C-alpha positions as CSV (number, residue, x, y, z in Angstrom):
1,M,-145.8,-222.0,-36.6
2,K,-143.0,-222.5,-39.1
3,T,-140.7,-219.6,-39.7
4,S,-140.3,-218.9,-43.5
5,R,-136.8,-218.8,-44.9
6,M,-135.6,-215.5,-46.3
7,S,-132.8,-214.6,-48.6
8,V,-129.8,-212.7,-47.4
9,K,-130.8,-209.8,-49.6
10,E,-134.3,-209.7,-48.1
11,L,-132.9,-209.9,-44.6
12,L,-130.5,-207.0,-45.1
13,Q,-133.4,-204.9,-46.5
14,S,-135.9,-206.0,-43.9
15,G,-137.5,-203.6,-41.4
16,D,-138.7,-206.4,-39.2
17,C,-136.0,-206.3,-36.5
18,G,-136.9,-208.4,-33.5
19,K,-138.4,-211.1,-35.7
20,E,-137.5,-214.8,-35.7
21,V,-135.9,-215.6,-39.1
22,E,-134.3,-218.5,-40.9
23,V,-131.6,-218.3,-43.6
24,K,-129.5,-220.8,-45.5
25,G,-126.3,-220.1,-47.3
26,W,-122.6,-220.7,-47.5
27,V,-120.0,-219.5,-45.0
28,R,-117.6,-216.9,-46.3
29,T,-115.6,-216.4,-43.1
30,K,-115.8,-217.2,-39.4
31,R,-114.0,-215.5,-36.6
32,G,-114.3,-215.3,-32.8
33,N,-113.4,-216.8,-29.5
34,K,-114.8,-219.2,-26.9
35,Q,-117.6,-216.9,-26.0
36,V,-118.9,-215.6,-29.4
37,N,-118.4,-216.4,-33.1
38,F,-119.1,-214.2,-36.1
39,I,-120.1,-215.8,-39.4
40,A,-120.2,-214.0,-42.7
41,L,-123.0,-215.8,-44.6
42,N,-123.9,-215.4,-48.3
43,D,-126.5,-217.2,-50.4
44,G,-125.8,-215.6,-53.8
45,S,-128.8,-213.1,-53.7
46,T,-126.5,-210.1,-53.1
47,I,-122.9,-209.1,-53.0
48,N,-123.3,-208.3,-49.3
49,N,-123.0,-210.9,-46.6
50,I,-125.2,-211.1,-43.5
51,Q,-123.4,-211.4,-40.2
52,V,-124.5,-214.2,-37.9
53,V,-123.6,-213.8,-34.2
54,V,-123.3,-217.1,-32.4
55,D,-123.3,-217.2,-28.6
56,M,-121.2,-220.3,-27.9
57,E,-123.4,-221.2,-24.9
58,K,-126.3,-221.8,-27.4
59,V,-124.5,-223.8,-30.1
60,A,-122.3,-226.8,-29.4
61,E,-118.6,-226.5,-30.0
62,E,-118.6,-229.7,-32.2
63,V,-121.1,-228.0,-34.5
64,M,-119.1,-224.8,-34.8
65,K,-116.0,-226.7,-35.7
66,K,-117.7,-227.8,-38.8
67,V,-118.6,-224.2,-39.7
68,T,-115.8,-223.4,-42.1
69,T,-115.4,-221.4,-45.3
70,G,-117.5,-223.0,-48.0
71,A,-119.8,-225.0,-45.7
72,A,-123.5,-224.8,-46.2
73,I,-125.4,-223.9,-43.0
74,H,-129.0,-223.3,-41.9
75,V,-129.4,-220.6,-39.3
76,K,-132.4,-219.9,-37.1
77,G,-132.3,-216.7,-34.9
78,L,-133.4,-213.2,-34.2
79,L,-133.0,-210.4,-36.8
80,V,-131.6,-207.3,-35.1
81,E,-130.0,-204.0,-35.9
82,S,-126.3,-204.5,-36.2
83,A,-124.1,-203.1,-33.5
84,G,-121.0,-203.1,-35.7
85,S,-120.2,-201.2,-38.8
86,G,-120.6,-202.4,-42.4
87,Q,-124.1,-203.8,-42.2
88,A,-127.5,-202.6,-41.0
89,R,-128.8,-206.0,-39.9
90,E,-127.4,-209.1,-38.3
91,I,-128.8,-212.4,-36.9
92,Q,-128.4,-213.5,-33.3
93,A,-128.3,-217.2,-33.8
94,N,-130.4,-219.6,-31.7
95,E,-129.5,-222.6,-33.8
96,V,-126.9,-223.4,-36.4
97,I,-127.3,-226.6,-38.5
98,V,-124.4,-227.7,-40.8
99,M,-126.0,-228.9,-44.0
100,G,-122.8,-229.6,-45.9
101,E,-119.2,-229.5,-44.7
102,A,-116.3,-228.1,-46.6
103,D,-112.9,-229.5,-45.6
104,P,-110.6,-226.4,-45.2
105,E,-107.6,-228.4,-46.3
106,K,-109.3,-229.2,-49.6
107,F,-111.8,-226.5,-50.4
108,P,-109.8,-224.2,-52.8
109,I,-111.8,-220.9,-52.3
110,Q,-110.4,-219.8,-49.0
111,P,-110.8,-216.2,-47.6
112,K,-107.8,-214.7,-49.3
113,K,-107.1,-213.0,-52.7
114,H,-107.2,-215.4,-55.6
115,S,-106.0,-214.6,-59.1
116,L,-108.5,-214.8,-61.9
117,E,-106.2,-217.3,-63.6
118,F,-106.4,-219.6,-60.6
119,L,-110.2,-219.2,-60.4
120,R,-110.5,-220.3,-64.1
121,E,-108.8,-223.5,-63.1
122,V,-111.6,-224.1,-60.5
123,A,-114.4,-222.5,-62.6
124,H,-117.0,-224.8,-61.2
125,L,-116.5,-223.2,-57.8
126,R,-115.6,-219.6,-58.7
127,F,-119.3,-218.7,-58.4
128,R,-118.7,-218.8,-54.6
129,T,-116.5,-215.7,-54.8
130,N,-117.7,-212.1,-54.6
131,I,-116.3,-211.1,-57.9
132,F,-118.1,-213.9,-59.9
133,G,-121.2,-213.6,-57.9
134,A,-121.3,-210.0,-59.0
135,V,-120.5,-210.8,-62.6
136,F,-123.2,-213.5,-63.0
137,R,-125.9,-211.5,-61.3
138,I,-125.2,-208.7,-63.8
139,R,-125.2,-211.2,-66.6
140,H,-128.7,-212.3,-65.5
141,A,-129.9,-208.7,-65.3
142,M,-128.6,-207.9,-68.7
143,A,-130.3,-211.0,-70.3
144,F,-133.6,-210.0,-68.6
145,A,-133.2,-206.4,-69.8
146,I,-132.6,-207.5,-73.4
147,H,-135.8,-209.5,-73.5
148,Q,-137.7,-206.7,-71.8
149,Y,-136.4,-204.1,-74.2
150,F,-137.4,-206.0,-77.3
151,N,-140.8,-207.1,-75.9
152,D,-141.7,-203.5,-74.9
153,H,-140.7,-202.3,-78.4
154,G,-142.9,-204.8,-80.3
155,F,-140.2,-207.4,-81.4
156,Y,-140.8,-211.1,-81.6
157,Y,-138.3,-213.5,-80.1
158,L,-137.3,-215.9,-82.9
159,H,-135.5,-219.2,-82.2
160,T,-133.1,-219.7,-85.1
161,P,-131.3,-223.1,-85.6
162,L,-128.1,-224.0,-83.9
163,I,-127.4,-226.6,-86.6
164,T,-127.2,-225.2,-90.1
165,A,-125.9,-226.0,-93.6
166,S,-125.1,-222.3,-94.3
167,D,-122.1,-220.1,-93.4
168,C,-123.5,-216.7,-92.6
169,E,-120.1,-214.9,-92.5
170,G,-118.5,-217.0,-95.4
171,A,-115.4,-217.5,-93.3
172,G,-115.6,-221.3,-93.1
173,E,-114.5,-221.4,-89.4
174,M,-117.3,-223.6,-88.3
175,F,-117.7,-226.7,-86.1
176,R,-119.0,-229.7,-88.1
177,V,-122.0,-231.7,-86.9
178,T,-121.9,-235.3,-88.1
179,T,-122.8,-238.8,-87.1
180,L,-120.5,-240.4,-89.6
181,D,-117.7,-242.7,-88.4
182,P,-114.6,-240.4,-88.4
183,K,-112.3,-243.4,-88.9
184,N,-114.2,-244.8,-91.9
185,P,-116.6,-242.2,-93.4
186,P,-118.4,-243.1,-96.7
187,L,-116.6,-241.6,-99.7
188,L,-117.5,-240.4,-103.1
189,E,-115.6,-241.5,-106.2
190,D,-113.4,-238.4,-106.0
191,G,-112.4,-239.3,-102.4
192,S,-114.5,-236.6,-100.7
193,V,-116.9,-237.5,-97.9
194,D,-120.4,-238.5,-99.0
195,F,-122.5,-236.4,-96.7
196,R,-125.7,-237.7,-98.3
197,Q,-125.3,-240.6,-95.9
198,D,-124.9,-238.3,-92.9
199,F,-127.8,-237.8,-90.4
200,F,-129.1,-234.7,-92.2
201,G,-128.2,-235.8,-95.7
202,K,-125.8,-232.9,-96.2
203,S,-122.8,-231.3,-94.5
204,T,-123.9,-229.4,-91.4
205,N,-122.3,-227.2,-88.8
206,L,-122.9,-225.3,-85.6
207,T,-124.2,-221.8,-86.4
208,V,-122.0,-218.7,-86.4
209,S,-125.0,-216.4,-86.5
210,G,-128.8,-216.5,-86.6
211,Q,-129.0,-213.5,-88.9
212,L,-129.9,-215.1,-92.2
213,E,-132.8,-217.1,-90.7
214,G,-133.7,-213.9,-88.7
215,E,-134.1,-212.0,-91.9
216,L,-136.7,-214.6,-93.0
217,G,-138.7,-213.9,-89.9
218,A,-138.4,-210.1,-90.1
219,M,-139.7,-210.2,-93.7
220,S,-143.0,-211.4,-92.4
221,L,-143.3,-210.5,-88.7
222,G,-141.7,-207.1,-89.2
223,K,-139.5,-207.0,-86.1
224,I,-137.7,-210.0,-84.6
225,Y,-134.7,-210.7,-82.5
226,T,-132.6,-213.7,-81.7
227,F,-130.7,-214.4,-78.5
228,G,-128.8,-217.6,-78.3
229,P,-125.4,-219.4,-78.5
230,T,-123.2,-219.1,-81.6
231,F,-120.0,-220.9,-82.4
232,R,-116.7,-220.1,-84.1
233,A,-113.9,-222.6,-84.7
234,E,-111.2,-220.0,-84.6
235,N,-107.9,-220.9,-83.0
236,S,-107.8,-217.7,-81.0
237,N,-106.5,-217.6,-77.5
238,T,-107.1,-214.0,-76.7
239,T,-108.9,-212.1,-74.0
240,R,-111.7,-211.2,-76.5
241,H,-112.5,-214.5,-78.2
242,L,-114.6,-217.5,-77.3
243,S,-115.5,-220.6,-79.3
244,E,-119.0,-220.6,-77.9
245,F,-120.7,-217.3,-77.1
246,W,-124.1,-215.7,-77.0
247,M,-125.4,-213.2,-79.6
248,I,-128.3,-210.8,-79.8
249,E,-129.4,-210.1,-83.3
250,P,-132.4,-207.9,-84.1
251,E,-133.7,-207.7,-87.7
252,V,-136.3,-205.1,-88.8
253,A,-138.2,-204.9,-92.0
254,F,-138.4,-201.4,-93.6
255,N,-135.5,-200.1,-91.6
256,D,-132.7,-198.3,-93.4
257,L,-129.2,-197.7,-92.0
258,E,-130.2,-194.6,-90.1
259,D,-133.0,-196.5,-88.4
260,N,-130.6,-199.3,-87.6
261,M,-128.1,-196.8,-85.9
262,D,-131.0,-195.2,-84.0
263,L,-132.1,-198.7,-82.7
264,A,-128.5,-199.7,-81.7
265,E,-127.9,-196.5,-79.8
266,D,-131.3,-196.6,-78.0
267,F,-130.8,-200.3,-77.2
268,L,-127.3,-199.9,-75.7
269,K,-128.3,-197.0,-73.6
270,Y,-131.3,-198.8,-72.3
271,L,-129.2,-201.8,-71.2
272,I,-126.6,-199.6,-69.5
273,R,-129.3,-197.5,-67.8
274,Y,-130.8,-200.8,-66.5
275,A,-127.5,-201.9,-65.1
276,L,-127.0,-198.7,-63.2
277,E,-130.6,-198.8,-61.8
278,H,-130.6,-202.5,-60.8
279,C,-127.0,-203.6,-60.3
280,M,-125.4,-200.8,-58.4
281,D,-124.1,-202.8,-55.4
282,D,-122.3,-205.2,-57.7
283,L,-121.0,-202.5,-60.0
284,L,-119.6,-200.6,-57.0
285,F,-117.8,-203.7,-55.9
286,L,-116.4,-204.4,-59.3
287,S,-115.3,-200.7,-59.7
288,K,-113.5,-200.8,-56.3
289,R,-111.8,-204.0,-57.4
290,L,-110.7,-202.5,-60.7
291,Q,-109.3,-199.4,-59.0
292,E,-107.4,-201.5,-56.5
293,E,-105.9,-203.6,-59.3
294,E,-104.7,-200.5,-61.2
295,K,-103.6,-198.3,-58.3
296,D,-99.9,-198.8,-59.2
297,K,-100.3,-197.8,-62.8
298,K,-99.6,-194.4,-64.2
299,A,-102.7,-192.2,-64.4
300,E,-102.8,-192.2,-68.2
301,E,-102.6,-196.0,-68.2
302,R,-105.6,-196.6,-65.8
303,S,-109.0,-197.5,-67.1
304,M,-111.9,-195.1,-66.8
305,E,-113.7,-195.7,-63.5
306,L,-116.5,-198.2,-64.1
307,I,-119.6,-196.1,-63.1
308,E,-118.1,-193.1,-64.9
309,K,-117.5,-195.2,-68.0
310,L,-121.2,-196.3,-68.1
311,Q,-122.4,-192.8,-67.5
312,F,-120.1,-191.7,-70.3
313,V,-122.1,-193.7,-72.8
314,L,-125.4,-192.4,-71.4
315,N,-124.4,-188.8,-71.4
316,H,-123.3,-188.5,-75.1
317,E,-125.0,-188.8,-78.4
318,F,-123.1,-191.3,-80.5
319,E,-120.9,-189.6,-83.1
320,R,-121.7,-190.9,-86.6
321,V,-118.6,-191.0,-88.9
322,T,-117.9,-192.6,-92.3
323,Y,-115.0,-195.1,-92.6
324,T,-113.4,-192.7,-95.1
325,E,-113.4,-189.8,-92.6
326,A,-112.1,-192.1,-89.9
327,I,-109.2,-193.2,-92.0
328,D,-108.2,-189.6,-92.7
329,I,-108.4,-188.9,-88.9
330,L,-106.3,-191.9,-88.0
331,K,-103.8,-191.5,-90.9
332,N,-103.1,-187.9,-89.8
333,S,-103.1,-188.5,-86.1
334,K,-99.9,-188.0,-84.0
335,Q,-100.3,-191.5,-82.8
336,N,-100.0,-192.8,-86.4
337,K,-97.3,-190.3,-87.5
338,N,-95.2,-191.1,-84.4
339,G,-95.4,-194.9,-85.0
340,K,-97.4,-195.6,-81.8
341,F,-100.0,-197.7,-83.4
342,Q,-99.1,-201.4,-83.5
343,Y,-100.8,-201.5,-86.9
344,P,-100.0,-198.4,-88.8
345,V,-102.9,-196.8,-90.8
346,T,-101.5,-196.6,-94.3
347,G,-104.6,-195.6,-96.3
348,W,-108.1,-196.4,-97.4
349,G,-109.1,-200.1,-97.5
350,V,-107.4,-201.3,-94.3
351,D,-109.4,-203.2,-91.7
352,L,-109.5,-201.2,-88.5
353,Q,-108.0,-202.7,-85.3
354,S,-109.2,-202.3,-81.7
355,E,-106.4,-199.7,-81.1
356,H,-107.8,-197.5,-84.0
357,E,-111.3,-197.8,-82.8
358,R,-110.4,-196.9,-79.2
359,Y,-108.4,-193.9,-80.5
360,L,-111.4,-192.5,-82.3
361,V,-113.6,-192.9,-79.2
362,E,-111.3,-192.1,-76.4
363,K,-108.9,-189.5,-77.9
364,H,-110.4,-187.9,-80.9
365,F,-114.2,-187.7,-80.5
366,K,-114.3,-188.5,-76.8
367,K,-117.7,-190.1,-77.1
368,P,-119.1,-193.4,-78.5
369,V,-118.8,-193.6,-82.3
370,I,-120.7,-195.3,-85.1
371,L,-118.6,-195.9,-88.2
372,T,-120.4,-196.4,-91.5
373,G,-119.6,-196.9,-95.2
374,Y,-116.9,-199.6,-95.0
375,P,-115.2,-201.0,-98.1
376,K,-117.3,-203.9,-99.4
377,E,-114.2,-206.1,-99.7
378,I,-113.8,-206.3,-96.0
379,K,-117.4,-206.8,-95.1
380,A,-119.9,-209.7,-95.5
381,F,-121.8,-210.5,-98.8
382,Y,-125.3,-209.6,-97.5
383,M,-124.6,-205.9,-96.8
384,K,-126.3,-203.3,-99.0
385,Q,-124.0,-201.9,-101.7
386,N,-123.7,-198.1,-101.8
387,P,-124.1,-196.2,-105.0
388,D,-120.3,-195.5,-105.2
389,G,-119.7,-199.2,-105.9
390,K,-116.9,-199.3,-103.4
391,T,-118.6,-199.2,-100.0
392,V,-121.5,-200.9,-98.2
393,A,-124.1,-199.6,-95.8
394,A,-122.4,-201.2,-92.8
395,M,-122.2,-199.8,-89.2
396,D,-120.0,-200.6,-86.3
397,V,-120.6,-199.1,-82.8
398,L,-117.4,-198.3,-81.0
399,F,-117.1,-198.0,-77.2
400,P,-114.3,-196.8,-74.9
401,Q,-111.8,-199.5,-73.7
402,I,-113.4,-202.2,-75.9
403,G,-113.6,-200.9,-79.4
404,E,-116.4,-202.5,-81.6
405,I,-119.3,-203.7,-79.5
406,I,-122.0,-203.9,-82.3
407,G,-121.6,-204.7,-86.0
408,G,-124.5,-204.4,-88.4
409,S,-125.8,-203.2,-91.7
410,Q,-128.7,-202.5,-94.0
411,R,-129.1,-205.7,-95.9
412,E,-128.9,-205.9,-99.7
413,E,-132.5,-206.2,-100.9
414,D,-131.7,-206.2,-104.6
415,Y,-131.8,-209.8,-105.9
416,N,-129.3,-209.3,-108.8
417,K,-126.8,-207.3,-106.7
418,L,-126.9,-209.9,-103.9
419,V,-126.4,-212.8,-106.4
420,T,-123.5,-211.1,-108.0
421,R,-121.9,-210.4,-104.7
422,M,-122.4,-214.0,-103.6
423,Q,-120.7,-215.2,-106.8
424,E,-117.8,-212.8,-106.2
425,V,-117.1,-214.3,-102.8
426,G,-117.7,-217.9,-103.7
427,I,-121.0,-218.6,-101.9
428,P,-123.0,-221.3,-103.8
429,V,-126.2,-219.6,-105.0
430,S,-128.0,-222.9,-105.5
431,S,-127.8,-223.8,-101.8
432,M,-129.1,-220.3,-100.7
433,S,-132.3,-220.2,-102.7
434,W,-134.3,-220.1,-99.5
435,Y,-132.5,-216.9,-98.5
436,L,-132.8,-215.4,-102.0
437,D,-136.6,-216.0,-102.0
438,T,-137.0,-213.0,-99.6
439,R,-135.6,-210.9,-102.5
440,R,-137.7,-212.6,-105.1
441,F,-141.0,-212.3,-103.3
442,G,-141.9,-208.9,-101.8
443,S,-138.4,-207.7,-101.2
444,A,-138.0,-204.5,-99.1
445,E,-135.3,-202.6,-97.3
446,H,-134.4,-204.2,-94.0
447,S,-131.6,-203.9,-91.4
448,G,-130.1,-205.5,-88.4
449,F,-127.1,-205.9,-86.2
450,G,-125.3,-208.3,-83.9
451,L,-124.3,-207.7,-80.3
452,G,-122.0,-210.2,-78.6
453,F,-123.5,-210.7,-75.2
454,E,-120.1,-211.4,-73.6
455,R,-118.6,-208.3,-75.2
456,L,-121.4,-206.3,-73.7
457,L,-120.7,-207.9,-70.3
458,L,-116.9,-207.1,-70.5
459,F,-117.9,-203.4,-70.9
460,V,-120.6,-203.3,-68.2
461,T,-118.5,-205.3,-65.6
462,G,-115.1,-203.9,-66.4
463,M,-113.6,-207.4,-66.5
464,G,-110.5,-207.8,-68.7
465,N,-111.0,-211.3,-70.0
466,I,-114.0,-212.6,-71.9
467,R,-113.6,-216.0,-70.2
468,D,-114.6,-214.4,-66.9
469,V,-118.1,-213.2,-68.0
470,I,-119.4,-216.6,-69.2
471,P,-120.1,-219.4,-66.7
472,F,-118.3,-222.2,-68.6
473,P,-115.9,-220.8,-71.2
474,R,-115.2,-222.8,-74.4
475,T,-111.9,-222.0,-75.9
476,P,-109.3,-223.9,-78.0
477,K,-108.2,-227.0,-76.1
478,N,-110.7,-226.3,-73.3
479,A,-114.1,-227.8,-72.9
480,E,-114.3,-228.5,-69.2
481,F,-117.6,-229.3,-67.4
């Protein structure tokens, strides 16, 4: 009878000691002597390795020479309680088959500490490390939890286009999509490119957001969400920016700003609770790693412990504060008066920076914060204008150590106000008639927000660079793989 293969996670949790088992995976380490060898084996199913004990009388020395870090092997043997510390189960091998060798002189992921910078250079192999195994298992869990939350709350998953002729944010930092010959494009009389001859018959780009199309779905289906890749052609080489990233964008008909804030808080708490309930082994590993990295820092410079930080969000109601109130707090803070902000807060109308957002969360309120009522000049055209004529019904959710994690608003449902605002910021009204139709026919209040998936993962994993929470980062001058 054939023995069924089990994952390392299943074997470590199994109560079937004394049973013949099979496992396949990659060698993390091997140590031992002429009598016995110990192999740490991992198959990606868990942060934990399973120890394989090899009696050298049962397995040929020629085979064991090929069992090196990175090699793929197939082990058949007896699952037993471990005699050593650190694991509950181990396998006493009867047979070891090397499926794929890894030359130790060439395989770059050897059993030693590697810097994250080095691992980015071999990003196609960094999945083999404990740290990136943990990060990408958590990424999967968060993606699953997002779909589960919205499904359980009556939302419909809407696939919005990646190729679009509109610029949701009005910033113009978009990647062009074209089939025209870049060396000899067709031109109009004024010398500009004749996009009528392009594949789509007009100038098109990769999307920066699915929001505008999402609004169309919400104004019929009631509650929708998008979850897909978005693109920004910003020449930003920071730890917080990517050129390709994933966005979650719910849109809900008949929701006002208060409803929108309630949804954002409930959604974020659900995701963090899910991570704590389903990813604890990986979170504990990442927490220990972060504490090890920061052990030489002064106490006030260290990050909040990872599990404590996640619990911090769950244990507090989010403080809801207007932009105007926040400016007064920041302007009068010791931090600002003593010149400790890199960007001094001079008065109403300034765009808040991450350092200001973190001050509000970590120093002043000591809880997550939702800011509302931003000046309309620093926010997008589609946000509902408040009666004061100066501010819009915007909301930003601010978290410790990261600042803004969600940005959203009640959308402007008044046709005339929306058209006027579009004209003020230079968005062609004629090309947006499809969007304006939702205000012409059966308009109603509606709201939504955007959550950058990688920004969420930075918070949940404690990683410091956004390039380390996406499998294949796309950044300026970098499009490997």
